[in-house]
ROKEZA-775935 format. One record per residue: x, y, z of N, C-alpha, C, O in turn. Coordinates in steps of 0.001 Angstrom, whole numbers, plus 500000, padded with zeros to 6 digits. Example, Ala and Ser with C-alpha at 12.3 -4.5 7.8 and 13.67 -1.06 7.14 Angstrom:
// ROKEZA-775935
513190494310507800512300495500507800513200496700507800514236496681508465 512850497750507080513670498940507140512900500030507870513409501138508039 
***
This chain:
// ROKEZA-775935
786773799238236223787952799752236905787607801082237571786525801624237347 788503801600238373788274802876239035788529804018238071788879803808236909 788345805229238573788489806419237752789906806646237305790796805875237666 790145807683236528791424807903235888792498808429236832792910809586236748 792932807573237716794119807808238536794072809040239419794885809947239238 793157809104240359793137810264241241794202810218242302794407811211243001 794895809095242452795921808977243480795365808684244850796055808882245850 794109808207244923793485807913246207793136806440246252792563805905245302 793476805777247353793167804370247475791676804152247582790983804886248287 791174803133246875789764802782246967789458802125248291788443802436248916 790325801213248737790063800466249966791389800294250690792150799375250385 791663801148251618792943801133252311792767800391253637792771801000254706 792613799066253551792211798297254721793321797430255282793108796768256298 794472797403254680795608796722255287796868797523255029796877798429254195 797921797195255738799193797875255568800277796826255417800368795890256212 801101796991254386802197796062254196803178796178255347803435797266255862 803719795036255738804605795015256898805797794133256596805644793034256063 806966794601256930808175793810256762809164794190257842809323795375258135 809832793222258444810830793563259450812020794302258873812803794897259613 812163794267257556813331794892256944813089796323256520814036797028256171 811824796777256541811556798124256059810224798621256590809397797814257012 809991799940256579808690800468256972807668800252255885807992799782254795 806423800598256186805351800460255211805552801414254055806420802285254117 804751801265252982804933802074251791804618803536252050803772803871252878 805308804384251336805040805806251445803746806136250723803197805301250004 803264807345250915802021807751250265802196807743248756803295808005248268 801125807445247992801234807423246543801601808775245988801152809810246481 802436808755244940802849810005244307802452809959242839801981808933242348 802640811067242145802129811164240789803055810557239748802652810395238596 804271810220240117805186809669239142805736808348239658805683808043240850 806265807577238713806867806303239099808062806567239994808802807529239788 808250805703240998809359805872241923810030804526242150809367803489242182 811307804548242301812061803344242657812922803670243855813569804716243900 812929802773244826813733802946246029814550801688246231814015800580246180 815833801851246460816697800690246572817682800891247710818199801990247909 817942799820248460818893799860249561819782798637249478819325797587249025 821033798731249896821895797563249893821511796604251004820835796975251964 821959795353250855821697794361251890820869793219251347819917793441250598 821220791997251715820585790823251135819093790781251410818334790274250584 818652791301252551817246791197252919816451792443252555815247792508252802 817130793448251958816435794683251621815674794531250312815899793593249548 814774795469250073813875795386248934814004796585248016814242797708248460 813844796325246731813581797372245758812072797555245689811326796583245574 811635798780245758810197799084245689809975800049244536810506801160244543 809197799636243549808883800485242399807369800634242343806645799638242339 806892801869242299805453802065242277805078803239241395805876804146241161 803849803200240915803324804281240072801802804263240135801219803239240491 801143805379239797799681805398239766799146804432238714799733804285237642 798039803781239023797374802890238072795999802536238617795817802417239828 795038802368237727793694801893238052793049802668239201792437802083240095 793194803975239161792570804816240163793246804777241508792699805307242475 794406804177241612795105804046242880796605804049242582797078804859241785 797352803145243219798744802966242837799128801514243043798619800826243928 800040801076242198800552799712242251802012799762242673802739800702242349 802425798731243403803816798656243840804328797232243671803619796264243943 805562797127243222806255795849243112807456795886244046808248796828244020 807583794842244879808712794724245788809518793489245419808989792380245344 810799793701245193811715792631244821812983792736245665813279793793246223 813720791649245754814985791671246460815972792630245819816127792638244597 816646793443246636817559794464246117818740793843245374819335794494244515 819087792602245688820241791967245044819871791205243780820740790609243143 818619791215243413818214790554242178818727791364240986818408792548240877 819510790760240091819986791503238918818814792025238089817891791279237760 818863793296237761817816793898236945816487794051237653815438794045237009 816513794191238993815261794234239755814385795413239339813179795246239158 814964796592239185814170797769238833813560797603237446812397797946237233 814335797080236506813807796860235161812667795849235182811656796047234509 812816794770235945811770793758236034810492794348236638809396794122236124 810637795100237724809474795724238346808812796720237395807586796811237341 809621797462236650809073798434235707808292797739234605807230798217234205 808803796609234104808083795878233068806759795333233615805759795298232899 806754794912234875805510794439235488804486795571235570803303795352235312 804927796766235923804016797908236006803589798378234624802470798864234455 804470798238233625804067798544232253802911797638231828801977798085231163 802979796364232216801895795437231896800595795868232573799524795779231973 800684796332233815799489796827234502798876797981233720797656798048233575 799702798886233216799184799999232418798470799491231171797408799999230812 799047798491230510798416797930229315797055797319229657796090797470228907 796991796635230786795737796006231182794688797046231563793502796867231286 795124798124232193794174799190232516793555799750231247792351800001231203 794366799949230214793853800470228946792859799505228311791969799930227575 793002798216228587792093797215228037790802797094228849789729796908228276 790897797199230175789786796851231052788934798027231503787790797825231910 789449799235231446788750800375232029787439800684231308787325800478230100 786455801179232053785216801668231452785247803188231315784252803797230923 786372803792231632786495805248231578787096805723230265787290806922230068 787392804797229370787875805145228039787008804444227010786811803231227082 786488805203226051785594804619225054786307803647224135785669802788223526 787648803772224023788376802899223103788921801648223780789618800866223132 788627801430225070789093800205225728788309799015225187787208799173224658 788883797826225324788211796634224818786902796383225564785915795973224954 786883796623226870785659796405227639784595797423227246783422797063227139 784967798677227030783985799682226603783405799329225245782200799471225036 784238798871224318783730798469223001782799797266223136781788797173222439 783142796356224025782292795199224259780928795642224797779892795173224325 780928796535225772779670797027226337778811797727225287777583797679225347 779465798377224328778725799156223332778145798299222207777190798716221553 778704797107221970778326796364220759777870794930220989777298794331220078 778098794349222171777853792905222337776364792555222287776025791387222097 775474793520222450774036793220222321773634793017220869772548792511220582 774518793415219950774234793261218522774624791887218000774160791465216941 775472791195218738775928789880218324777251789550218981777821790392219675 777758788326218775779014787904219414780188788798219014780377789128217843 780971789176220029782138790028219822783388789259220227783469788795221365 784372789107219328785621788430219710786389789277220726786485790497220589 786932788614221743787744789317222735789081788605222886789222787425222565 790043789349223376791390788805223590791306787585224512790572787621225500 792041786508224214791871785248224953792001785374226462791211784772227189 792971786137226959793129786263228416791934786992229025791487786647230119 791418787994228325790231788682228815789030787738228811788206787777229725 788930786902227798787832785940227771787904785003228974786883784710229595 789105784534229303789244783645230461788869784369231756788285783767232657 789202785664231851788821786438233030787295786539233132786736786410234221 786630786768232011785167786852232030784550785497232377783541785436233079 785149784421231891784683783091232288784784782910233799783855782417234439 785928783315234361786114783207235807785091784056236546784526783620237549 784851785266236055783904786164236719782492785586236695781785785633237702 782078785041235554780746784443235455780637783237236379779607783042237026 781684782430236447781660781262237330781562781686238793780839781062239570 782282782738239173782184783238240543780788783783240836780290783645241953 780157784398239841778792784844240018777856783684240281776965783766241126 778065782605239552777233781416239731777463780798241101776503780445241787 778716780661241509779046779997242773778628780809243993778382780242245058 778547782117243853778170782969244991776699783366244948776273784243245700 775930782738244086774513783055244012774230784471243576773204785045243941 775144785047242787774954786407242302775465787486243228775316788668242921 776064787123244359776627788150245245777780788876244566777972790076244760 778548788134243765779508788800242884778908788788241488778441787749241020 778917789933240821778340790003239475779135790993238635779199792183238942 779732790482237582780588791302236724779769792281235889780336793188235281 778439792114235849777593793012235058776931794091235903775941794682235471 777447794360237087776830795354237972777143796787237570776846797709238329 777729796999236409778078798349235978776888799278235843776990800469236139 775746798738235393774557799585235262774095800106236619773636801242236728 774215799276237648773850799709238993774806800786239492774371801776240079 776110800603239263777085801608239689776820802949239020776974804002239639 776422802904237754776100804152237057774833804780237631774762805998237792 773839803960237938772582804497238466772790805215239797772145806228240064 773688804692240630773954805293241934775043806374241867775342807004242881 775626806590240710776625807639240549778000807269241042778834808154241235 778274805985241254779592805593241734780606805472240603781810805423240856 780132805422239356781062805298238238781610806655237830782823806861237799 780718807572237519781156808891237056780586810038237893780966811193237699 779683809729238819779108810751239658778011811530238942777781811314237752 777330812433239648777435812597241100776744811444241825775795810855241308 777226811129243023776609810070243821775191810490244194774952811639244566 774257809553244093772855809896244292772059808630244575772507807517244301 770862808831245133769911807732245276769029807745244034768302808714243817 769071806705243217768271806725241992766779806621242296766373806029243296 765978807203241418764535807055241578764147805614241270764897804914240590 762998805154241752762612803747241590762622803257240145763018802121239884 762197804092239211762153803671237806763567803455237276763837802457236608 764465804386237574765851804252237122766509803021237738767262802314237068 766224802768239004766819801610239671766318800309239052767106799391238829 765033800218238775764498799001238160765058798803236760765315797675236340 765246799904236041765836799810234707767265799273234801767669798442233989 768028799742235784769392799262235965769403797797236391770245797026235930 768483797409237258768414796014237689768089795088236519768590793966236453 767255795557235604766902794740234441768088794527233516768083793618232687 769111795376233662770307795258232825771488794683233612772645794839233224 771173794021234716772207793443235572771971791939235714770837791489235877 773057791174235648772958789727235848773933788980234953773906789127233731 774788788182235564775785787446234781775123786507233774775733786155232764 773875786098234042773187785181233135772824785841231808772390785160230879 772995787154231709772737787840230440773917787735229479773810788154228326 775034787185229932776214787030229070776155785690228345775739784680228912 776572785696227097776676784487226301778134784321225888778627785025225007 778815783382226538780242783163226283780418781937225396779842780882225658 781211782085224355781510780977223441782998780655223542783808781332222910 783383779635224323784811779328224504785508778950223201786683779270223019 784811778280222297785445777845221049785874779037220204786928779006219569 785061780082220196785362781260219371785906782425220175786292783439219593 785950782310221518786354783423222399785532784672222105786076785764221938 784217784496222044783334785629221809782400785816222993782132784888223757 781911787048223122780967787412224178779797788124223525779982788983222663 778597787762223940777392788450223475776488788719224665776525788001225664 775665789773224546774662790100225562773285789736225007773034789868223809 772411789284225877771075788918225405770114790103225389768942789938225053 770592791298225747769781792504225694770701793728225689771840793634226147 770239794857225190771070796071225227771175796627226637770335796355227495 772227797414226862772392798108228132773172797356229181773419797892230262 773575796113228893774424795388229837775762796114229941776315796556228933 776277796234231156777528796981231358778483796162232220778331796093233440 779458795549231580780506794841232315781399795861233004781857796818232380 781643795654234283782568796497235042783442795572235880782944794836236731 784740795616235635785682794705236278786336795313237509787407794876237932 785686796326238084786279797025239222786513796158240432787398796462241231 785747795074240604785908794225241781786776793010241530786891792138242392 787390792941240357788285791823240059789495792268239239790497791557239161 789394793450238628790431793895237704791787794127238346792816793777237767 791800794718239549793087794941240222793781793609240494794970793444240223 793015792665241034793595791367241327794105790683240079795173790071240089 793333790786238989793756790199237720795061790825237230795965790116236788 795159792153237310796388792825236890797570792390237751798678792215237244 797338792217239040798402791745239926798841790342239527800038790061239465 797884789461239258798230788098238855799049788084237572800001787313237448 798686788925236630799444788985235375800852789520235610801812789041235006 800976790519236493802303791046236817803152789983237503804345789859237223 802537789216238402803260788141239094803702787076238087804809786550238204 802863786747237103803232785768236088804449786237235302805322785438234964 804506787534235011805677788081234315806932787924235170807993787557234665 806807788202236453807955788081237355808382786617237477809576786322237528 807412785703237525807735784275237601808554783815236400809371782902236514 808335784449235246809036784063234022810431784662233923811133784433232939 810838785419234920812181785997234909813229784882234857813018783796235397 814344785159234210815348784109234009815937783600235322816418782470235394 815896784437236360816389784015237667815199783916238619814525784920238851 814920782734239179813776782607240100813863783633241226814931783856241795 812738784249241536812750785302242547811425785327243296810426784765242848 811442785973244415810219786218245173809805787665244946810596788483244476 808562787970245285808062789328245057806780789539245838806074788591246182 806496790794246107805194791230246599804684792273245606805357793267245336 803490792036245069802860792995244159801523793379244768800711792506245072 801282794667244950800004795092245514799441796264244730800171797021244089 798124796391244799797427797478244129796604798258245118795538797805245534 797078799419245500796307800317246336796022799814247727795059800263248347 796809798909248240796608798369249583795202797795249761794616797884250840 794669797203248683793411796471248804793510795099248165792686794226248437 794512794900247315794712793631246627796211793379246520796993794299246285 796600792108246699798019791797246556798231790318246277797328789496246433 799450790006245862799894788617245775801310788548246327802167789367245996 801536787544247183802848787320247778803470786108247100802991784986247261 804522786333246354805209785276245617806431784806246397807344785589246658 806447783528246769807588782980247490807722783567248880806740783983249496 808958783595249366809288784127250692810023785448250551810646785693249518 809967786311251566810723787561251498812206787283251279812717786289251794 812911788125250533814328787909250260815131787719251544814957788458252514 816009786720251537816865786467252684816183785742253821816789785568254878 814925785306253643814184784637254719813551783371254160812327783282254068 814344782418253796813885781194253144812808780501253981812995780259255174 811691780187253349810611779502254033809699780401254844808683779935255360 810036781690254970809201782617255741808047783129254878807917782757253712 807240783958255448806091784509254739806146786037254741806711786668255635 805534786597253702805332788036253689804257788384254717803339787598254954 804376789556255322803471789926256398802702791202256056803259792165255529 801417791179256368800519792290256092799733792601257361799115791706257939 799748793844257795799027794243259002797567794534258658797285795291257728 796650793940259400795222794139259180794764795410259891794992795568261091 794132796300259167793756797613259688792727797505260804791793796706260739 792921798319261815792001798433262936791097799638262690791594800763262658 789775799445262514788901800596262235788811801574263392788464802737263188 789118801124264609789068802014265777790377802775265968790383803900266466 791479802154265570792793802759265798793726802344264661794401801321264768 793776803127263563794589802753262405796061802546262727796763801857261987 796543803138263829797957802989264180798236801696264935799393801351265174 797185800985265309797369799728266030796649798611265280795445798434265465 797351797853264440796710796804263652796070795740264536796464795545265686 795075795056263973794401793975264687795230792703264716795005791826265551 796175792605263818797026791428263751797803791443262451797758792413261695 798512790364262202799370790268261024798967789046260208798960787926260717 798632789267258943798340788188258000799650787762257356800458788601256956 799856786444257256801123785908256744800849785117255470800006784220255454 801570785458254401801267784933253076802505784405252367803596784961252489 802315783328251628803327782839250701802609782162249541801813781244249740 802899782628248324802268782097247110800743782120247230800060781126246979 800239783286247621798816783421247862798381784851247595799142785797247798 797145784993247137796581786315246909795731786761248081795265785949248880 795538788070248170794721788657249231793913789799248637794421790600247852 792638789857249029791789790972248639790963791403249833790604790575250670 790659792684249924789891793183251062788883794217250603789149794995249687 787717794222251246786637795151250905786037795748252162785985795105253211 785587796979252043784878797644253130783965798707252552784339799391251599 782782798855253108781788799728252507781879801190252875781218802022252253 782687801528253878782685802914254365783710803800253670783827804979254002 784450803257252719785565804010252176785217804739250890786007805560250426 784057804463250298783466805318249280781988805350249609781281804369249380 781522806437250129780127806508250543779638807943250405780419808869250186 778316808104250540777743809441250547776537809424251467776017808363251813 776102810607251857774971810753252766773840811437252022774039812463251372 772642810857252124771450811454251540770297811312252527769986810211252982 769674812427252849768558812451253808768945811775255130768155811049255734 770176812037255555770642811523256829771054810065256820771414809531257869 771013809401255677771377807991255589772677807842254805772889808512253794 773550806945255291774819806699254640774659805557253645774104804509253976 775148805766252426775104804746251380776535804410250968777268805278250494 776933803144251150778261802706250762778322802307249303777293802162248643 779550802128248795779733801883247366779583800421246969779533800116245777 779507799498247943779367798089247594777888797797247379777107797748248330 777515797606246126776129797384245750775837795891245693776650795104245209 774681795519246188774255794126246114773546793912244782772455794448244586 774128793144243857773486792958242545772128792277242646771318792369241724 771874791597243756770604790878243908769461791816244285768296791500244045 769784792958244868768752793926245257768891795250244528767932796015244422 770083795517244028770349796784243368770688797917244304770846799055243864 770803797629245596771003798680246582772325798492247332772837797374247407 772883799575247888774089799443248716773838798533249909772746798526250479 774845797775250278774719796828251384775346797410252638776311798171252579 774778797038253768775358797370255062776067796124255569775420795140255928 777380796163255599778149794989255975779126795277257083778998796281257784 780100794408257250781098794578258306782057795717257991782018796296256906 782911796026258947783922797064258715784829796679257556785201797524256743 785185795391257484785991794917256365785890793411256258785591792716257230 786144792923255062786273791493254804787568791291254027787790791932253000 788412790409254516789664790092253845789645788628253460789313787767254275 790003788346252210789972786980251688791361786578251220792053787354250561 791764785366251563792981784747251075792593783680250072791718782860250352 793229783673248901792856782754247837794075782454246969795099783128247083 793972781446246102795124781088245261795564782185244310796732782232243923 794645783074243921795002784181243038794467785479243619793519785486244404 795092786569243219794617787875243680793268788210243070792453788870243714 793010787771241839791727788050241208790584787394241979789560788026242239 790764786131242341789717785443243083789536786073244461788406786253244914 790637786407245130790532787047246438789804788381246331788999788720247198 790081789134245282789447790430245066787931790277244925787160790957245602 787522789373244036786093789187243790785377788615245004784274789048245338 786001787638245670785353787004246814785246787937248010784330787789248819 786154788889248141786034789826249266784755790651249121784094790955250114 784405791013247879783146791711247646781956790790247885780986791178248536 782031789564247354780928788611247526780694788285248994779551788248249449 781778788047249743781630787686251159781096788859251981780382788659252964 781443790082251577780882791253252255779359791200252197778683791554253163 778821790754251057777384790684250867776780789415251466775664789445251985 777506788310251398776993787040251910777043786954253425776240786246254034 777988787675254045778156787610255489778928786377255922779242785522255094 779240786272257214780064785157257701779462783786257417780192782862257059 778154783632257568777556782317257339777694781886255880778061780746255596 777400782796254964777547782478253548778984782210253171779265781330252357 779906782971253764781323782750253484781763781377253979782526780688253301 781292780977255147781656779670255681781155778541254780781850777544254582 779952778702254236779441777690253317780333777577252085780621776474251620 780760778701251567781630778693250389782979778072250723783474777211249995 783568778512251824784902778044252210784892776543252516785908775871252342 783762776019252967783676774588253264783950773739252030784377772591252157 783716774278250850783972773555249612785310773918248991785716773328247990 786008774906249596787276775396249046788295775551250164788402776630250746 789045774504250478790027774595251564791174775550251280791935775881252189 791317776002250031792383776945249692791936778396249811792688779301249450 790723778635250310790195779984250498789920780209251979789433779312252667 790228781403252469789960781760253867789469783200253922789719783990253011 788769783528255001788198784876255134788342785375256555788298784601257512 788519786699256680788581787374257976787567788513257952787680789427257135 786577788462258844785584789518258971785933790373260180786145789856261277 785992791685259973786175792633261067784830793303261315784301794002260450 784285793080262510782968793611262868783138794739263871783865794605264855 782468795839263616782582797006264488781189797470264871780381797801264003 780905797498266159779623797990266644779854799075267682780824799033268440 778951800046267707779146801232268558779243800863270035779938801537270794 778559799805270447778553799475271871779801798706272311779981798441273499 780646798355271368781842797582271698783064798491271724783210799392270897 783939798231272697785156799027272813786167798675271732786928799529271276 786167797414271329787125796954270331786400796141269264785346795565269537 786950796088268053786319795295266988786338793805267333787166793340268116 785407793075266728785406791625266808785867791054265475785709791688264431 786431789868265516786901789199264314786245787834264215786230787067265178 785700787539263038785206786217262709786014785701261532786305786463260610 786381784433261538787174783882260447786522782615259913785709781981260586 786895782263258697786434781034258064787592780451257266788174781126256417 787920779201257541788958778515256782790370778979257064791291778634256324 790559779750258114791870780322258404792692779359259257792197778826260249 793930779142258875794830778304259662795587779171260661795802780357260411 795999778586261801796682779399262822797900780134262284798173781261262697 798633779512261371799846780153260853799548781279259866800457782017259486 798281781425259441797930782464258476797759783840259105797921784857258431 797431783875260404797059785150261019797502785175262475797128784312263270 798302786177262807798764786373264188797991787557264761798248788707264406 797052787270265642796173788300266167796839789066267303797672788521268027 796466790334267453796854791119268619795698791056269606794720791783269433 795770790219270629794620790042271531794235791307272270793090791443272703 795163792231272421794836793466273127794008794423272272793387795351272791 794005794189270945793284795111270047791933794561269627791135795289269036 791649793279269920790448792622269443789594792199270613790103791673271602 788289792427270505787368792043271578787170790536271624787158789948272705 787014789894270448786739788465270400787090787966269020786851788652268025 787661786768268952787942786144267672787272784790267641787519783951268508 786429784568266654785728783305266483786188782667265206786173783316264160 786595781422265247787110780738264073786214779573263708785495779023264542 786280779214262437785555778030261967786225777519260705785782776524260130 
***
């Protein structure tokens, strides 16, 4: 997970959009609830969490909307306490400290998340890897200072990286490491997982409702249709790296998760070279990728993890993956100095999923 709630977004690559209200206000240090009358208006409750902020949007006329949103955010807080690597008493920290000694029982939902993470590592050829924590520490992205590790330190971190070092026992819900020093870090899937759990809580509400739950404007899930707009979709503006005030288009979602990644939003410069925070577990080094990759998937957790994997795999690798998964789609935003406007490449995207602004985009290629 990210650091202890600095109030800064990790990846601010899209902006929520609704015809009934403006985009979200800047994150603040305390929980906030905003409510307006009207069938199509929304209650918005948000608070800091997981190094960023989470927000729940519900219909203003839903009975107990603020209480429901608050309970969803309380669950996010509980999950942060379980998943974070910034607290020694979290379940993941205890797992990292002891699993090399033998199988460690873990909470069933966390075990299922680790199963999903390992499977995604396998399916992406290691482009997504839940054990990349040692690499993040070596480069200083976990606790700092950010640095280029010396060759020996980097090789040591690489030797402690790889999903194949995990031993999962579904019958006993235990996890073991085949060597010491393995470091599970759920930073590239944890936000999405927390969003999915919050959405599940909202789904269990006694009165069926729609909702938008997002974490730091990098991960979200759109449940149902916006209040008062039966059959419609929630809308999200895709950030333009050249002109943040003019989105590249609008992504339209219903009962779908979204995750987005970009390498320039946590970076440092050393000896005149820029190093981004997205590390390739296969090489141990920061990757140079597109301006952003946005993934649509059945869950926010999968979208979160795949946005990182696709950033590393590139458009061709993403297309190969999407060819086997018709429920997954990707949008690549490419920015080159010689171009006046960004280019967009997509994979698996349906026309109704994305409304492009042709005046803001140089070229859009679909497949």
